[in-house]
N, C-alpha and C positions, 0 to 999 in steps of 0.2 A: 584608692588613691594611691599613684606609682610614687617609686623614692622618690624619681627628679620632680614628680609635681611636689611631693612634702617640701624636699630641697627648694623650689623656687617660691614656695609659700613662706618660709619659714627666711630668707633672706629678705621677702618683700617687708616680711617684719620688722626686719633686722635694720634694712635701709630708713624704714619709717620710724624708728626708735629713735637712731640714733641723727636723723636730718640731715645724713650725708649725700643722698641721691634725690631722695622725693620731695624734702620739705624745699629744701634750697637748689633747684638745679641749677641757678644762674650763679653758684659758688664755684663750679666745676669748673668755669674758666675763670682759671689764677689770676692771668695777667690782664685779662678786661676787670676783673674785679680789682686789681689796685689801679689802676686807670679811674674805674667809678667812682673809688675811696677817693682819691685825687678832685676828680671834679666833681664832688658833693662839697670836698674843703671849700676849694672856688665856687661855689652858689653860697653855702654859709655864710663865708665870710663876706660877700658881696651883699648878703641881704642883711649881715651884722650892721652896716655901717649907719645904720639907725639908733644903734645903742639899744634903744629899749626894743626892738626889734628880734633880738637875738635867741630868745625862745623860739619866737616864731617860726626865723632862720632854720634852727636847729631841728624842728618838729617837721619841716616840708624837707630840710635835707634826711631824716629819718625816713620819711613816707615815699622818698625817692630812691635811698638806699632799698628799702625793703623789696620792691615793687620788683628791682633789680636783682635780687636775689630771687625771689620768687621767678624770673625769667618772662615777665610781665611789660608791657609797654613802658616807657617814663620818661615821655619826652618835658622838654625844659617849660613848655605848656604847664603841665601838670603839679610841678614844683612851682609855678608863677598861682597855681591855682589854688594849693595847700597853703602855700605860705600867705596868701591874702585872707582866707577861711580860717587860719592862726592867729594872724594880727590883730582880728577883730576883737577880742577879750588880750592876746595875748601880751599886747601891751603894757596891760594891766601888771603882767606877771613879770615881763621885760624892765619895767619899774621900780618894781621891788627887787630884782635881783641885783639892777645898776646900786641902790640906795646899800642893799646887805654887804657887799661888794668894797664898796665907797668906804663904809664905816670900817672894816674888817683891815683893808689896807690902809688907811689912817691910824688903826690899831697898832698894826704892823710895823708902820714907819716909826710912828712915836716912842714902841717899844726897843727900836732898833736902835735908839738915838742913847738907851741905859742911861734916861735920867729920872725911873719911874724904878722906885723897892718893888724890887720881885718882876721885872722886867722879862727873866727869860720865862716864867711861866707866861705873863700877858700874850709875849712874843710865841709860844708855844701854841697857847690856846687860839691864838689870832690866827696862825696857820692851819691848824684841824681845821676849824670852824670854816676859812674859805676854801679849803679843799672838799668838806663836807656840802656846802651850800653849791659847789659847782657841780660835785657829784650828782647830788638831788635835781639840781637843773637839767642835765645831761640823761638821768634814768626819766624823768614827768616827760623831757620832749620825746623819747623814744616810746614813749606811752602814749601819749599825744593821737596820732593817726588811728589807733584801734577806738578811739571816743570819741575821738573830735573834742572833747570836754577839754578844756583845762583841769576842772575840780574832780572830775572821774582819773583822770590822767594821774595825779595827785594822790588821791587816796589809794591807786592799784601802786603806786612807786612805793609809797610805805607799805603797804600789806606785801609787797615781793623783798621790801629790805625786811622786813621780819621772820619771812620765811627762807630767805634767803643770804645770810651776812657776809655768805663768800663772793658771791656775787657783787656787793656794796661795795668788799675791800679792792675786785678787782676792777672796778668806776675809777675809786678815788687812783688808783694806782697809772691810772689810764689818762686822768683827771692831771696831775703832778709830773707824768711823762712829757705831756702835754703842755704847760706851762716850763717845764725846765728845758725841752728843746726851742720852744719860743722865742726864753729868757735869753741862751746862749745864743741864737740864728734867729733873729724878728720874722724871716721873709719864711721859716718852715712850719708858720702857726698857720697855712694855707693844708698841706700835709696833714697838721698836727690836727686841727681841727675834724678833716674828713675820718680820718682814724679814731680820734673821740667819738664821734658819729657812730664809724660802725661798733667801736666797743659798746657803747651804750644798748644799741640795737642788740647784738650779741648777749648782752648779760638780761636783756628783757625778754629774753624767747630761751634761758636758761632752762632746763629739766628741775622744779623743784620736787618737795615732796608734799 
């Protein structure tokens, strides 16, 4: 093997390792990727109007964005098919998430009134748990396309969370940022959701030990 051939092999291995050119060819078109993230935000927000459909919407958005990053065909009908498949049992997960978020928001509102003793601790615990629930939701939906099973996706999320706590913190930061920009300007929920789906997908494929 010549020196040039050895260098070519080394470059291919490097590209495979860092995922910059072989694993995610769709990511090379940065402006197109930005537009696709915004489009995923629109799709997810529209599909989430049923409230309990939020997990299914995020799962379908993650699958759609994953296909784009792989430079595969990602038509709207495929998003609809993924959404329908995820909703068959995903509405139960959506109902659980809605109840959990509702209780945590009630806890935060009551603690914010400062009428309870130790309201600072209750408020901090409510905020942390709310961010954790939303991060777990985003992480689980990012793993649903690989298994098409909510139970398997949840187990995979827990396994990855134990192996990659830094990835969990990055995802929590994405959740907090999405909530902050939405609170400051509600129309920003659309790009915020798209970026959150992208962040969840990125953390799900992070290299782990």
